[in-house]
N, C-alpha and C positions, 0 to 999 in steps of 0.2 A: 561422522558427511562432513564441510562446510559449510558456511552459509558464507555465502561471498557476497549477496548481496549485502548484508547486514554490514560486513564492513565498508561496501561503499557508501550506502547510508549513513554512515559514522567519517567517512572523510569527507561526503557532502556537509555535512552539518546537520543534516536532517532527524536522527535519533545518535544515539549513543552509547556506544555496545563494547561492552567491558569480555574481552576475548577470554577470560581469565575466568570471569565465575561466571560466562556467555548469558550477561545480560541484557537486555534492551531498556532505554530510558528515554521517555520525549526530551527536545528541546526546545527551546523558543519557536524553532522550523517547523517542527513538527503538527501543529494546528492549522498556521496557514496551509501548509502540503495535505493535509486530510479535507480541509474547505474544498481546494481546489481540483482534486480528483473524486471528488464526490460530486463536482460539479460536471466536469468530464465526463464522469458516466453518467450523470442524471442526461445530459446533452445528448451523447452517446448512443444511448440506450434506445436495443429495436426491442421489442421481446419476441419472444419466438412461439412463431403459429402453433394454438392448441391442435394435438394428434387426434383429440377425439372429434375435430369440425373435419379431419380431413377423410374419416370413416363410411 
């Protein structure tokens, strides 16, 4: 199975991906991107309705 997203992250400099060893390593851009993703996830999070309350 080909991990296309890993190649894309590598090309963007967000992660370092070695196709031969199949290892992924962080870069200087990884941490800031992680913070941004967490912020977006938190801001856009909408809890699912508790199905037990609907019964």
